[in-house]
N, C-alpha and C positions, 0 to 999 in steps of 0.2 A: 782292077781294084773297085771297091764298092764304098759308097758313102753310108756310114752308120753314125747317126747323130743323136745327141741328147735332146730331150724335150721336157717341157713343163706339163706334167700329167694332171688329168682329173682322176682322183683316186679316193678310196674310202678313208674316212677319218681313222686314226690309229687304232682305236679299240673296236672299230666297226668292220674291219676288213673281212673277218670270217662271216659276218652276217650279210654284208652287201654283196660280196663276190659270190660267184656261182660256178658250178661245173661248166666246162666248155659247152657252148650253146648247141654245138653240132654233135656232141658225144653222149647225149642221154636221150632216152625215149620220150615221147610226148607225155605218157603217163607219169614218168619220173619227174619231168619238168613241172607238170601241173601240180603234182603232190608238193614239190618244194615251194611252189608259188602260194599254195593254200596255207602252208605252214609258216611262211616267212614273208610278211608284207614288204620287207626291205630288200628282198633278193633282186639282183640285177636282171634276173630272168623276166621280171615284169617289164623291163625296158626292151629286151631283145626278142621276147616271145609273147607280146600282148595278145596275139590271136588266140592263145589258149584260154583267155577269159571268155571267149565266144565259142561255146561247146559245139564241136563238129564242123566249124567253119574253116575253110582254107584261108591261107594268108591273103589279106587284102589291105595293102598299104594305106589307101585312102580312108578306110574305116578303122583299122587297128593301130596304125602308127601314132595318131593323136593321143591315144591312151598311153602308149609306151612313152611318148615324150612327156606327158603329164607326170608319170612316175619318175622320170629322170629329173625333171624340174623340182619335184617334191623332195627327192633325195638331196639335191643341192641346197634347196631352201632350208631344209631341216639340219644341214650341216653333216649329213652322213657321207656326202661326197664333197671333197675340197679340191681346190686348184693349187698346185705348187706355184710358187712365185718366181722360180727361175729354172732354167733347163737342168736336167739331171739324167744320168744313167741310173738304172735300177737293177741291183743284183737280186735275183730271185732264186730261191732254193726250195725244192720240194723233196720231202723224204717219204718214200712209200715202202713200208716194211724196212728192210735194211739197205735199200737202194736210195742213194741221194743224187739229185740232179741240180746243178747250179749253173746259171747263165746270166746274160746281160739283156735287159729289156731296153730297147732303143727304138728309133725310127729309121727305116731303110728307104732308099730312093726308088720311086716308081720308074725313073729312067734306067736305073741299074737293072730292074726287073725286065723292062722292055728290051734292053740291050744285051741281055744274057750275061750280065755280071752276077746276077742271081739266077741260078740254074734250076730247071724244073724237071720232074720225071713223070708227071701225070697230066693227062688231058683234063680240061675243065668243061663243064656243061654251060653253054651260053646262058640258059635260063637261070641257073643258080648264080652265076657270076653277076648277071644283071640285077638279080634280086638283092645281092649284097651291095652292089653299087647304089641301088635305090635306097637301101637302109642307111648307108653312110651319108648320102646326099640329104636325106630327110633329117637325120639326127645330128649331122655334122660331127660325127665321131665314130671311132671303132674301138671296142673294148676287149677284143679277143686277139692278142698278138699272134702273128704267124710264127711257127717254129722254124728257124733257120739253123743250119749247121755249117761247120767250117773246120779246116785242119787245126789241130791243137796248137795253141800258142802259149809259150811258157810265161810271157809277160802278163797276158790276160789272166791266166790261171793263178799267177802269184797275187795279182791285185784282188781277185775274187776271194782267195783264201785269206788274205790279210783282213778284208772286211769281215768275213765270217768269224775269224778268230779274235779280232780286236775291237769290233764295233757291236753295239747293241742293235738288234734288228728293229726296224720301224714296225714291222708286222711279225707276229709270232702266234700262230693259231693252228688248230687241227680241224679240218673240214669234216663234214658228216661221213665221208667215205674213208676216214681214218688216214688221210694224207696230211703231213705237217707242212706248213707253209711259212717261209721267212722272207722278208724283203728288207734290203738296205738301200738308202738313197745316197747316190754318189754326186756330190756337187763341188768337191775340191777341184780347182782349175787344173792342177797337175794331173789328177786322175782322169779328168775329162779329156785332156789333151792326149794322155797316154792311150786311152781306149780308142779315141778317134783315129789316131795315127796308126795303131796296131791293126785295126780293121781295114784301113786304107791300104795297108801293105799286103793284105790277103787277096790273091788274084780273083778267086771266085767264092761266092757263098752258094749254099744249096738249100732249096726248100725241103724240109723234112715233113712238115705237116701244115696244111693251110693253103693249098693251091687255089681254091676258090676265093678265099679272102684276099690273096695276092691279086688274082685276076679282077676281082670286084673292085679292089682299091685302084687298080690301073684304069678300069672303066670309069670310075668316079673321077679320077684325076683328069681324064680326057674331057669329061663333061665340064669340069671346073675351068679347064684351060680354054675351052670354047666360050664359056661365059665371061672369062677374064683374059682377053687376048693380050693384055699388057702384063701378064704374070712375070715374076722374076725368077721363079724356080726355087725360091726359098720358102714359099708359103707351105703350111703344113699339108695342104692337099696334094702336094708333090711327093708325099711320104706315106708310109703305112707302118703300124706298130709291129715289132718283131721281138722275139726272144731268141737269143743266139746261144746255142749250146754246142760244144765241140763234138767231133765225130766220136771220140772215145767215151763220151759220157751219155750217149743215147742208148736206148734199148729198142731193138726191132723185133717185134713178134710176127709170127706167121699170120696170114689171113686165110682162114678156111672157107670153103664153099659149101653151100647147101642147095640142092636141086629138088624141085617139085615137078615130077613127071612120072606119075604112077604107071601109065600105060607102057612107057618105054622100059622102066626099071623092072616091071613085072614080066616083061617079055622073056621067055626061056632062053633066048639067044643074047640077052643083054651082056652077060659077062664075056661072051665070045666077041662081041663088038669091041669091048675094052681090050681083050687079048690080041686083037688084030694089031694094036699099037704098043702094048705093054706086056712084059712078063708079069704074071699075077701070082703072087705067093700067098696061099691061105694063111691067115694070121689070127685065127680064133674068133671070138664073138665080141670083142671090144675094139673100138676104133683104133687104128694105128697112129701112133705119134712118131712121124718121121724124125730120125736123128741125124741124118746126113743129107747133104745136097744130092739131088737126083732121086730121092725117095718120095713117093706119093702114096697116100693111103686112101682107100675107099671103104665105105661101110654102108651096107643095105641088107634088108631081110635078116638082121641079126648076125651077119657075117662080115668079117673084115679081110681085106687083101692089101698086101704091100705091092705097089706097082713100080716097075723099072722100065723106062722107055727102051724099046728094042733098038738094037744097034743101027738098023737101016733107017730109023727115023731121027736119030740123034743129030743135032745141028753141028756145023763146023765150029771149032773152038773160037774162031774169030767172030762168030755171030753172037754178039753180046746179048741182044734182046731174046733171041731164040733159045739161048742157053739157060734162061731163067726157068726155075721150076714152075712159076705161075704161068709162063708162056706155054710150057708143055701141056699144062692142064687146059689152058685157054684153047690151044690149037687142036689137041687130039681128043680131049674129053668133051669140052663144052661145044666146040664148033663141029667136030667131025661126028661125034656120037649123038649129042643132043641137038645139033643144028641150031645152037644159040649163036646168032650172028653179032649181037651187040650186048655185051655183058653189063653195060651201064643201064640198059632199059628193059631187058627181058624179065618179065614178072616171075618166071620160074626160078630165078637165081637170087640167092641171098648170101650174105657174108657174115662171118663171125670171127672176131679177133681172137688170136691164140691166148691172150691173157685170161680169157674166161675158162680155159680148160676144155678138153675134148669130151668130158662127161656131158656137157650141154648139147654137144652135137649128137651124141648117142640118144639122148632124151628126145631131141627134136625129130629124129628119124623113127625111133621106136613108138612115139606117140602118133605118128602119121602126119605131123605137120609138114615134113619133107620126106622124100623117098631115098635120097642119097646124100651122104656126107663125103666131102673130099678134104683130106687133111694134107697139109704141106709143111715143109721145113722153111724157116724164116729166110727171106731175102737178106743178103748181107749189106752192110754199109758200102762196101767196095763195089758191089753190083749196082747199088743206087747211084754212086758217084759216076761209074762208067757210063751208065745209061744217060745220066744228065749231061755229061761232058760230050757225048756223041749226039746230043739233041734228039734223043730217042724218047719214046713214051712207053711206059710199062702198061700192062693190062690193068683195068680198074681194080682197086683194092689189093694192090700187091704187097703193101706193108701196113702194119699198125705200129706206129712209132710213139714211144713215150720218152719224156713226160707229155701229158696233156695240160696245156696252160689254162689256168683258171680265168674265167671271163669276168670283166668288171673290176679287176684288181688294179690294172693300169690302163687308162683310157687316153687315147690320142684324139684331141679335139681338132677340128678343121675350121674353127671360127676365125 
């Protein structure tokens, strides 16, 4: 079981939610973020990305964080950010096109994370996790909830639907990316008790998106416990903000690969190297969009091929990790053909989420920015669950999971 508790959030004033909140701070490019900051002096990006005010500079907490903190204090002083007076759960709904996502924003326990009551499926980079821990320690808050998922629960679904149908939302706005956002504040004692008890009854929660924020929160908690040896376990630093959305309500997109290695791809024997491991079916002059598990596409020199791993290389059905399409790409294309030993750090490799469409992959290769595009079929939620339950780790960028939670909408303070 896992502790999922209500908390009194710092959040935008009712009519300012769309102005203050911002796209997820790790889901947009430097240029996109800087543009939003120049257009909107009240964007929460000024708090989480103050280094962008210093053109060309790398992140430097000692230099940049004071500016971010001054923006945060100004948002509070001007009444653009307000503090709730009592603990609440927050029902958050995003509508992207015809797809609606609804879940519960709460705080989850760092101890549950450390004890594997909250399961992971990705490795984290120590540098990035420490960077987030330093951010939380300086600002004493985190405003970008981790996306957790869980088995569907009829009672939780019913309560969410009742609020959506019968209560006026606290927030109702459309963000510049044309996503509609609604939020309801849940403070009724009976509803608080129901949600806390229902989540306590769920054996395991799963991280869908936000492994580094989770790890960073755990590292911050460790620092605070060392500074406060008489902690009780109830202090906010023992928790981190989460948005809980059930398995059936998530969307998992594929994560395509782009490789830059002109010398190897231009080698006349390049396709033969691929064919050593895969059957390669010519598929025209447009990138392949795999439609079934086990199908992989490659695109280079204006030609596309559908790849199927040869029988002699196929893993045993009990090999959960090896059976993933992303693992086959990692092992037989990236490692064996390109000699890429660490996909997290090799500068030749980039990733593009499937939500952007394969046309962008073709453009990146045709323009010469990259030499090869690798297209994949999405990893399933069942595969994610199995990997997490076996305490295994997927290759980097195995999934692009939506929704992406807006930052600065609900902030957990650690004061």
